[in-house]
SEFIRO-588687 format. One record per residue (C-alpha): residue number from 1; residue in one letter; x, y, z. Coordinates in steps of 0.5 Angstrom, whole numbers. Layout:
! SEFIRO-588687
<site resi="NUM" resn="A" x="X" y="Y" z="Z"/>
...
***
This chain:
! SEFIRO-588687
<site resi="1" resn="X" x="114" y="10" z="-9"/>
<site resi="2" resn="X" x="114" y="18" z="-9"/>
<site resi="3" resn="X" x="110" y="18" z="-15"/>
<site resi="4" resn="X" x="105" y="13" z="-12"/>
<site resi="5" resn="X" x="104" y="18" z="-6"/>
<site resi="6" resn="X" x="104" y="24" z="-11"/>
<site resi="7" resn="X" x="98" y="21" z="-15"/>
<site resi="8" resn="X" x="94" y="19" z="-8"/>
<site resi="9" resn="X" x="95" y="26" z="-5"/>
<site resi="10" resn="X" x="92" y="28" z="-12"/>
<site resi="11" resn="X" x="86" y="23" z="-11"/>
<site resi="12" resn="X" x="85" y="26" z="-4"/>
<site resi="13" resn="X" x="85" y="33" z="-6"/>
<site resi="14" resn="X" x="80" y="31" z="-12"/>
<site resi="15" resn="X" x="75" y="28" z="-7"/>
<site resi="16" resn="X" x="76" y="34" z="-2"/>
<site resi="17" resn="X" x="74" y="39" z="-8"/>
<site resi="18" resn="X" x="68" y="35" z="-10"/>
<site resi="19" resn="X" x="65" y="33" z="-3"/>
<site resi="20" resn="X" x="58" y="29" z="-2"/>
<site resi="21" resn="X" x="54" y="29" z="4"/>
<site resi="22" resn="X" x="51" y="22" z="7"/>
<site resi="23" resn="X" x="48" y="18" z="2"/>
<site resi="24" resn="X" x="49" y="22" z="-4"/>
<site resi="25" resn="X" x="56" y="20" z="-5"/>
<site resi="26" resn="X" x="55" y="18" z="-13"/>
<site resi="27" resn="X" x="61" y="22" z="-16"/>
<site resi="28" resn="X" x="66" y="20" z="-10"/>
<site resi="29" resn="X" x="64" y="13" z="-11"/>
<site resi="30" resn="X" x="65" y="13" z="-19"/>
<site resi="31" resn="X" x="72" y="17" z="-18"/>
<site resi="32" resn="X" x="74" y="11" z="-13"/>
<site resi="33" resn="X" x="72" y="6" z="-18"/>
<site resi="34" resn="X" x="75" y="9" z="-24"/>
<site resi="35" resn="X" x="82" y="10" z="-20"/>
<site resi="36" resn="X" x="82" y="3" z="-18"/>
<site resi="37" resn="X" x="80" y="0" z="-25"/>
<site resi="38" resn="X" x="86" y="4" z="-28"/>
<site resi="39" resn="X" x="91" y="2" z="-23"/>
<site resi="40" resn="X" x="90" y="-5" z="-21"/>
<site resi="41" resn="X" x="87" y="-11" z="-23"/>
<site resi="42" resn="X" x="82" y="-12" z="-17"/>
<site resi="43" resn="X" x="75" y="-14" z="-18"/>
<site resi="44" resn="X" x="70" y="-9" z="-16"/>
<site resi="45" resn="X" x="63" y="-10" z="-14"/>
<site resi="46" resn="X" x="58" y="-4" z="-14"/>
<site resi="47" resn="X" x="53" y="-5" z="-9"/>
<site resi="48" resn="X" x="49" y="1" z="-10"/>
<site resi="49" resn="X" x="50" y="6" z="-5"/>
<site resi="50" resn="X" x="57" y="3" z="-3"/>
<site resi="51" resn="X" x="62" y="-2" z="-7"/>
<site resi="52" resn="X" x="68" y="-6" z="-5"/>
<site resi="53" resn="X" x="74" y="-8" z="-9"/>
<site resi="54" resn="X" x="77" y="-15" z="-8"/>
<site resi="55" resn="X" x="84" y="-17" z="-8"/>
<site resi="56" resn="X" x="85" y="-25" z="-10"/>
<site resi="57" resn="X" x="93" y="-27" z="-9"/>
<site resi="58" resn="X" x="96" y="-31" z="-14"/>
<site resi="59" resn="X" x="99" y="-35" z="-9"/>
<site resi="60" resn="X" x="93" y="-37" z="-3"/>
<site resi="61" resn="X" x="96" y="-40" z="3"/>
<site resi="62" resn="X" x="89" y="-41" z="5"/>
<site resi="63" resn="X" x="88" y="-36" z="11"/>
<site resi="64" resn="X" x="81" y="-33" z="11"/>
<site resi="65" resn="X" x="80" y="-26" z="8"/>
<site resi="66" resn="X" x="81" y="-20" z="12"/>
<site resi="67" resn="X" x="77" y="-13" z="10"/>
<site resi="68" resn="X" x="79" y="-6" z="11"/>
<site resi="69" resn="X" x="74" y="-1" z="11"/>
<site resi="70" resn="X" x="74" y="7" z="9"/>
<site resi="71" resn="X" x="68" y="12" z="9"/>
<site resi="72" resn="X" x="66" y="17" z="3"/>
<site resi="73" resn="X" x="61" y="22" z="6"/>
<site resi="74" resn="X" x="63" y="29" z="8"/>
<site resi="75" resn="X" x="59" y="34" z="12"/>
<site resi="76" resn="X" x="55" y="40" z="12"/>
<site resi="77" resn="X" x="60" y="45" z="14"/>
<site resi="78" resn="X" x="63" y="51" z="10"/>
<site resi="79" resn="X" x="70" y="51" z="7"/>
<site resi="80" resn="X" x="73" y="57" z="11"/>
<site resi="81" resn="X" x="80" y="56" z="10"/>
<site resi="82" resn="X" x="84" y="57" z="3"/>
<site resi="83" resn="X" x="86" y="51" z="0"/>
<site resi="84" resn="X" x="88" y="50" z="-8"/>
<site resi="85" resn="X" x="83" y="44" z="-8"/>
<site resi="86" resn="X" x="78" y="47" z="-3"/>
<site resi="87" resn="X" x="71" y="45" z="-4"/>
<site resi="88" resn="X" x="67" y="47" z="-10"/>
<site resi="89" resn="X" x="60" y="46" z="-6"/>
<site resi="90" resn="X" x="57" y="51" z="-2"/>
<site resi="91" resn="X" x="56" y="49" z="5"/>
<site resi="92" resn="X" x="59" y="42" z="4"/>
<site resi="93" resn="X" x="66" y="40" z="6"/>
<site resi="94" resn="X" x="71" y="34" z="8"/>
<site resi="95" resn="X" x="72" y="36" z="15"/>
<site resi="96" resn="X" x="72" y="29" z="18"/>
<site resi="97" resn="X" x="78" y="27" z="13"/>
<site resi="98" resn="X" x="74" y="21" z="10"/>
<site resi="99" resn="X" x="77" y="24" z="3"/>
<site resi="100" resn="X" x="84" y="22" z="6"/>
<site resi="101" resn="X" x="81" y="15" z="9"/>
<site resi="102" resn="X" x="78" y="13" z="2"/>
<site resi="103" resn="X" x="85" y="16" z="-1"/>
<site resi="104" resn="X" x="89" y="11" z="4"/>
<site resi="105" resn="X" x="85" y="5" z="2"/>
<site resi="106" resn="X" x="86" y="7" z="-6"/>
<site resi="107" resn="X" x="93" y="6" z="-4"/>
<site resi="108" resn="X" x="92" y="0" z="-1"/>
<site resi="109" resn="X" x="89" y="-3" z="-7"/>
<site resi="110" resn="X" x="95" y="-1" z="-11"/>
<site resi="111" resn="X" x="100" y="-4" z="-6"/>
<site resi="112" resn="X" x="97" y="-10" z="-5"/>
<site resi="113" resn="X" x="99" y="-12" z="-12"/>
<site resi="114" resn="X" x="106" y="-10" z="-11"/>
<site resi="115" resn="X" x="107" y="-14" z="-4"/>
<site resi="116" resn="X" x="108" y="-22" z="-5"/>
<site resi="117" resn="X" x="108" y="-23" z="2"/>
<site resi="118" resn="X" x="100" y="-22" z="2"/>
<site resi="119" resn="X" x="97" y="-29" z="1"/>
<site resi="120" resn="X" x="90" y="-28" z="3"/>
<site resi="121" resn="X" x="84" y="-25" z="0"/>
<site resi="122" resn="X" x="83" y="-18" z="2"/>
<site resi="123" resn="X" x="76" y="-14" z="1"/>
<site resi="124" resn="X" x="77" y="-6" z="1"/>
<site resi="125" resn="X" x="70" y="-3" z="3"/>
<site resi="126" resn="X" x="68" y="4" z="1"/>
<site resi="127" resn="X" x="62" y="5" z="5"/>
<site resi="128" resn="X" x="57" y="11" z="5"/>
<site resi="129" resn="X" x="53" y="15" z="10"/>
<site resi="130" resn="X" x="58" y="14" z="16"/>
<site resi="131" resn="X" x="56" y="21" z="19"/>
<site resi="132" resn="X" x="49" y="19" z="20"/>
<site resi="133" resn="X" x="50" y="12" z="22"/>
<site resi="134" resn="X" x="46" y="9" z="16"/>
<site resi="135" resn="X" x="52" y="6" z="12"/>
<site resi="136" resn="X" x="55" y="1" z="17"/>
<site resi="137" resn="X" x="50" y="-4" z="18"/>
<site resi="138" resn="X" x="49" y="-5" z="11"/>
<site resi="139" resn="X" x="56" y="-7" z="10"/>
<site resi="140" resn="X" x="57" y="-11" z="16"/>
<site resi="141" resn="X" x="51" y="-15" z="14"/>
<site resi="142" resn="X" x="55" y="-16" z="7"/>
<site resi="143" resn="X" x="61" y="-18" z="12"/>
<site resi="144" resn="X" x="57" y="-23" z="16"/>
<site resi="145" resn="X" x="55" y="-27" z="9"/>
<site resi="146" resn="X" x="62" y="-28" z="7"/>
<site resi="147" resn="X" x="68" y="-32" z="10"/>
<site resi="148" resn="X" x="71" y="-25" z="12"/>
<site resi="149" resn="X" x="75" y="-27" z="19"/>
<site resi="150" resn="X" x="77" y="-20" z="21"/>
<site resi="151" resn="X" x="75" y="-13" z="19"/>
<site resi="152" resn="X" x="79" y="-6" z="21"/>
<site resi="153" resn="X" x="79" y="1" z="20"/>
<site resi="154" resn="X" x="82" y="7" z="21"/>
<site resi="155" resn="X" x="81" y="15" z="23"/>
<site resi="156" resn="X" x="85" y="21" z="23"/>
<site resi="157" resn="X" x="86" y="24" z="30"/>
<site resi="158" resn="X" x="88" y="31" z="32"/>
<site resi="159" resn="X" x="92" y="32" z="39"/>
<site resi="160" resn="X" x="97" y="26" z="38"/>
<site resi="161" resn="X" x="104" y="26" z="35"/>
<site resi="162" resn="X" x="104" y="26" z="27"/>
<site resi="163" resn="X" x="104" y="19" z="24"/>
<site resi="164" resn="X" x="103" y="16" z="31"/>
<site resi="165" resn="X" x="99" y="10" z="31"/>
<site resi="166" resn="X" x="94" y="9" z="37"/>
<site resi="167" resn="X" x="89" y="3" z="38"/>
<site resi="168" resn="X" x="85" y="1" z="44"/>
<site resi="169" resn="X" x="83" y="-6" z="47"/>
<site resi="170" resn="X" x="75" y="-6" z="47"/>
<site resi="171" resn="X" x="72" y="0" z="48"/>
<site resi="172" resn="X" x="75" y="5" z="43"/>
<site resi="173" resn="X" x="69" y="10" z="41"/>
<site resi="174" resn="X" x="62" y="11" z="45"/>
<site resi="175" resn="X" x="55" y="9" z="43"/>
<site resi="176" resn="X" x="50" y="15" z="41"/>
<site resi="177" resn="X" x="44" y="17" z="38"/>
<site resi="178" resn="X" x="39" y="23" z="37"/>
<site resi="179" resn="X" x="33" y="23" z="41"/>
<site resi="180" resn="X" x="27" y="28" z="40"/>
<site resi="181" resn="X" x="22" y="29" z="45"/>
<site resi="182" resn="X" x="16" y="33" z="43"/>
<site resi="183" resn="X" x="11" y="36" z="47"/>
<site resi="184" resn="X" x="4" y="38" z="45"/>
<site resi="185" resn="X" x="-1" y="42" z="49"/>
<site resi="186" resn="X" x="-6" y="48" z="47"/>
<site resi="187" resn="X" x="-4" y="55" z="45"/>
<site resi="188" resn="X" x="-8" y="61" z="48"/>
<site resi="189" resn="X" x="-7" y="68" z="48"/>
<site resi="190" resn="X" x="-1" y="71" z="51"/>
<site resi="191" resn="X" x="-6" y="75" z="55"/>
<site resi="192" resn="X" x="-9" y="69" z="58"/>
<site resi="193" resn="X" x="-4" y="63" z="58"/>
<site resi="194" resn="X" x="-8" y="60" z="63"/>
<site resi="195" resn="X" x="-13" y="58" z="58"/>
<site resi="196" resn="X" x="-8" y="54" z="54"/>
<site resi="197" resn="X" x="-3" y="49" z="56"/>
<site resi="198" resn="X" x="4" y="52" z="54"/>
<site resi="199" resn="X" x="10" y="46" z="54"/>
<site resi="200" resn="X" x="15" y="51" z="56"/>
<site resi="201" resn="X" x="16" y="49" z="63"/>
<site resi="202" resn="X" x="16" y="41" z="61"/>
<site resi="203" resn="X" x="22" y="43" z="56"/>
<site resi="204" resn="X" x="26" y="47" z="61"/>
<site resi="205" resn="X" x="25" y="41" z="66"/>
<site resi="206" resn="X" x="28" y="36" z="61"/>
<site resi="207" resn="X" x="34" y="41" z="60"/>
<site resi="208" resn="X" x="35" y="41" z="67"/>
<site resi="209" resn="X" x="34" y="33" z="68"/>
<site resi="210" resn="X" x="40" y="32" z="62"/>
<site resi="211" resn="X" x="44" y="36" z="67"/>
<site resi="212" resn="X" x="42" y="32" z="73"/>
<site resi="213" resn="X" x="44" y="25" z="69"/>
<site resi="214" resn="X" x="51" y="28" z="67"/>
<site resi="215" resn="X" x="53" y="30" z="74"/>
<site resi="216" resn="X" x="51" y="23" z="77"/>
<site resi="217" resn="X" x="54" y="19" z="71"/>
<site resi="218" resn="X" x="61" y="18" z="69"/>
<site resi="219" resn="X" x="59" y="13" z="63"/>
<site resi="220" resn="X" x="54" y="17" z="60"/>
<site resi="221" resn="X" x="53" y="24" z="57"/>
<site resi="222" resn="X" x="46" y="27" z="55"/>
<site resi="223" resn="X" x="47" y="34" z="51"/>
<site resi="224" resn="X" x="42" y="38" z="49"/>
<site resi="225" resn="X" x="43" y="40" z="42"/>
<site resi="226" resn="X" x="36" y="44" z="41"/>
<site resi="227" resn="X" x="30" y="47" z="44"/>
<site resi="228" resn="X" x="25" y="50" z="40"/>
<site resi="229" resn="X" x="18" y="53" z="42"/>
<site resi="230" resn="X" x="13" y="58" z="39"/>
<site resi="231" resn="X" x="15" y="64" z="35"/>
<site resi="232" resn="X" x="17" y="71" z="36"/>
<site resi="233" resn="X" x="9" y="73" z="36"/>
<site resi="234" resn="X" x="8" y="76" z="43"/>
<site resi="235" resn="X" x="1" y="75" z="43"/>
<site resi="236" resn="X" x="1" y="68" z="43"/>
<site resi="237" resn="X" x="2" y="63" z="48"/>
<site resi="238" resn="X" x="5" y="57" z="44"/>
<site resi="239" resn="X" x="2" y="50" z="45"/>
<site resi="240" resn="X" x="8" y="46" z="42"/>
<site resi="241" resn="X" x="15" y="45" z="43"/>
<site resi="242" resn="X" x="21" y="40" z="43"/>
<site resi="243" resn="X" x="28" y="39" z="46"/>
<site resi="244" resn="X" x="33" y="35" z="42"/>
<site resi="245" resn="X" x="38" y="31" z="46"/>
<site resi="246" resn="X" x="45" y="27" z="43"/>
<site resi="247" resn="X" x="45" y="21" z="48"/>
<site resi="248" resn="X" x="52" y="18" z="49"/>
<site resi="249" resn="X" x="55" y="12" z="53"/>
<site resi="250" resn="X" x="60" y="7" z="54"/>
<site resi="251" resn="X" x="56" y="1" z="52"/>
<site resi="252" resn="X" x="50" y="0" z="48"/>
<site resi="253" resn="X" x="46" y="-2" z="54"/>
<site resi="254" resn="X" x="48" y="4" z="58"/>
<site resi="255" resn="X" x="45" y="8" z="52"/>
<site resi="256" resn="X" x="39" y="5" z="52"/>
<site resi="257" resn="X" x="38" y="5" z="60"/>
<site resi="258" resn="X" x="39" y="13" z="59"/>
<site resi="259" resn="X" x="34" y="13" z="53"/>
<site resi="260" resn="X" x="29" y="10" z="58"/>
<site resi="261" resn="X" x="30" y="14" z="63"/>
<site resi="262" resn="X" x="29" y="21" z="59"/>
<site resi="263" resn="X" x="22" y="18" z="56"/>
<site resi="264" resn="X" x="20" y="16" z="63"/>
<site resi="265" resn="X" x="21" y="23" z="66"/>
<site resi="266" resn="X" x="18" y="26" z="60"/>
<site resi="267" resn="X" x="12" y="22" z="61"/>
<site resi="268" resn="X" x="12" y="24" z="68"/>
<site resi="269" resn="X" x="12" y="32" z="66"/>
<site resi="270" resn="X" x="6" y="30" z="61"/>
<site resi="271" resn="X" x="2" y="29" z="67"/>
<site resi="272" resn="X" x="4" y="35" z="71"/>
<site resi="273" resn="X" x="3" y="40" z="66"/>
<site resi="274" resn="X" x="-3" y="37" z="62"/>
<site resi="275" resn="X" x="1" y="35" z="56"/>
<site resi="276" resn="X" x="2" y="29" z="51"/>
<site resi="277" resn="X" x="9" y="27" z="48"/>
<site resi="278" resn="X" x="12" y="23" z="43"/>
<site resi="279" resn="X" x="19" y="21" z="41"/>
<site resi="280" resn="X" x="23" y="20" z="35"/>
<site resi="281" resn="X" x="30" y="17" z="34"/>
<site resi="282" resn="X" x="36" y="19" z="30"/>
<site resi="283" resn="X" x="43" y="17" z="28"/>
<site resi="284" resn="X" x="44" y="11" z="32"/>
<site resi="285" resn="X" x="51" y="9" z="33"/>
<site resi="286" resn="X" x="53" y="2" z="37"/>
<site resi="287" resn="X" x="59" y="3" z="41"/>
<site resi="288" resn="X" x="66" y="1" z="37"/>
<site resi="289" resn="X" x="69" y="-5" z="41"/>
<site resi="290" resn="X" x="76" y="-7" z="39"/>
<site resi="291" resn="X" x="77" y="-14" z="40"/>
<site resi="292" resn="X" x="84" y="-15" z="44"/>
<site resi="293" resn="X" x="87" y="-20" z="39"/>
<site resi="294" resn="X" x="86" y="-15" z="33"/>
<site resi="295" resn="X" x="88" y="-9" z="37"/>
<site resi="296" resn="X" x="95" y="-13" z="39"/>
<site resi="297" resn="X" x="95" y="-14" z="31"/>
<site resi="298" resn="X" x="95" y="-7" z="30"/>
<site resi="299" resn="X" x="101" y="-6" z="35"/>
<site resi="300" resn="X" x="105" y="-11" z="31"/>
<site resi="301" resn="X" x="103" y="-8" z="24"/>
<site resi="302" resn="X" x="105" y="-1" z="26"/>
<site resi="303" resn="X" x="112" y="-4" z="30"/>
<site resi="304" resn="X" x="114" y="-8" z="23"/>
<site resi="305" resn="X" x="112" y="-1" z="19"/>
<site resi="306" resn="X" x="117" y="3" z="24"/>
<site resi="307" resn="X" x="111" y="7" z="27"/>
<site resi="308" resn="X" x="111" y="8" z="34"/>
<site resi="309" resn="X" x="104" y="7" z="38"/>
<site resi="310" resn="X" x="102" y="12" z="43"/>
<site resi="311" resn="X" x="97" y="10" z="49"/>
<site resi="312" resn="X" x="90" y="12" z="49"/>
<site resi="313" resn="X" x="88" y="13" z="56"/>
<site resi="314" resn="X" x="81" y="14" z="54"/>
<site resi="315" resn="X" x="76" y="12" z="49"/>
<site resi="316" resn="X" x="75" y="18" z="43"/>
<site resi="317" resn="X" x="68" y="20" z="45"/>
<site resi="318" resn="X" x="65" y="22" z="38"/>
<site resi="319" resn="X" x="61" y="16" z="35"/>
<site resi="320" resn="X" x="63" y="11" z="29"/>
<site resi="321" resn="X" x="59" y="6" z="26"/>
<site resi="322" resn="X" x="64" y="2" z="25"/>
<site resi="323" resn="X" x="61" y="-1" z="31"/>
<site resi="324" resn="X" x="56" y="-5" z="27"/>
<site resi="325" resn="X" x="62" y="-9" z="24"/>
<site resi="326" resn="X" x="65" y="-11" z="30"/>
<site resi="327" resn="X" x="59" y="-13" z="33"/>
<site resi="328" resn="X" x="59" y="-19" z="28"/>
<site resi="329" resn="X" x="67" y="-20" z="27"/>
<site resi="330" resn="X" x="73" y="-19" z="31"/>
<site resi="331" resn="X" x="76" y="-13" z="29"/>
<site resi="332" resn="X" x="79" y="-6" z="31"/>
<site resi="333" resn="X" x="79" y="1" z="29"/>
<site resi="334" resn="X" x="86" y="5" z="30"/>
<site resi="335" resn="X" x="88" y="12" z="29"/>
<site resi="336" resn="X" x="94" y="16" z="26"/>
<site resi="337" resn="X" x="96" y="22" z="29"/>
<site resi="338" resn="X" x="95" y="29" z="25"/>
<site resi="339" resn="X" x="99" y="33" z="30"/>
<site resi="340" resn="X" x="99" y="35" z="37"/>
<site resi="341" resn="X" x="96" y="42" z="35"/>
<site resi="342" resn="X" x="92" y="40" z="29"/>
<site resi="343" resn="X" x="85" y="42" z="28"/>
<site resi="344" resn="X" x="80" y="37" z="31"/>
<site resi="345" resn="X" x="75" y="34" z="26"/>
<site resi="346" resn="X" x="69" y="37" z="25"/>
<site resi="347" resn="X" x="72" y="44" z="26"/>
<site resi="348" resn="X" x="72" y="49" z="20"/>
<site resi="349" resn="X" x="79" y="50" z="20"/>
<site resi="350" resn="X" x="80" y="42" z="19"/>
<site resi="351" resn="X" x="83" y="39" z="13"/>
<site resi="352" resn="X" x="86" y="32" z="13"/>
<site resi="353" resn="X" x="94" y="32" z="14"/>
<site resi="354" resn="X" x="97" y="29" z="7"/>
<site resi="355" resn="X" x="103" y="27" z="11"/>
<site resi="356" resn="X" x="99" y="21" z="14"/>
<site resi="357" resn="X" x="97" y="18" z="8"/>
<site resi="358" resn="X" x="103" y="13" z="7"/>
<site resi="359" resn="X" x="103" y="11" z="15"/>
<site resi="360" resn="X" x="95" y="9" z="15"/>
<site resi="361" resn="X" x="96" y="5" z="8"/>
<site resi="362" resn="X" x="103" y="1" z="11"/>
<site resi="363" resn="X" x="99" y="-1" z="17"/>
<site resi="364" resn="X" x="93" y="-4" z="13"/>
<site resi="365" resn="X" x="98" y="-7" z="9"/>
<site resi="366" resn="X" x="102" y="-10" z="14"/>
<site resi="367" resn="X" x="95" y="-13" z="17"/>
<site resi="368" resn="X" x="94" y="-16" z="11"/>
<site resi="369" resn="X" x="101" y="-20" z="11"/>
<site resi="370" resn="X" x="99" y="-23" z="18"/>
<site resi="371" resn="X" x="97" y="-30" z="18"/>
<site resi="372" resn="X" x="95" y="-30" z="25"/>
***
């Protein structure tokens, strides 16, 4: 078994060295497909930007198939720490641990054929483009066309004890989207700004309105991520500008209500300042809602594997497109602790903790053994 984890760790390091951005995971996909072909008899189905491997037991007890999902994409973040397997690609690195998620599912592929207690079909889904929210919906649509009865995923999580397992009932990660608000007025000479319509006041008002939303609500969050207007040409009063927000909420309907509130406020400002406005959405993520029955299965699986479960008092705010899956099938997202002082995902100092590879894989395996 030690040899397996050495092999899986080496696979993780290989994936880390050659990261690929969302929607571009071609080399990553081929590497994983090759590993599964060389080390298992699982059937592989290439679906273009993603693929799945199917385990079909020799002794099938008639229980409906179960699915496990891993994400493959990296982030547009530079590798700033010294690693023997550090990213070979400038400004791209696995700073969220998806290399580890894929390595775990590759390990599960191997372990399934060694576990006589697994007597149901198991789909291993290797998904593209989680970071942009564009990959989950496609894979969830596939799941809806099958007889898969439950679907599970895991994420590594810093700030919790190494190898601890965390899972929540119902809300576990927030819904989110990007909203771009673009105001258009009319440019003028900076010496006669009254001859134009500068959107600066409208942009400032929208930023202040976001603060108002955050103060008045505990269930949603509106973050200004960018404000842009004009240039450093001191002779021009600009006529165009934009403000970008990340909207985050504990429920999909709360998110949509916040979106509508911002749009309504922007429309009011166009009347006040003589502007026009347009809107554009980016990276939509539904809320990830764990089914209580599936969350309880995770707790039992972790217990059978000998791992402690730690309570998560609050949802993890970052969004996760696994929410598309739990909209159409019962399922659960669980977490494995990197360590209480481990750098958080999306930070330059972060790297996946190889010590948790067996933990996540074993919990998945115990879930596959479950018949209830």
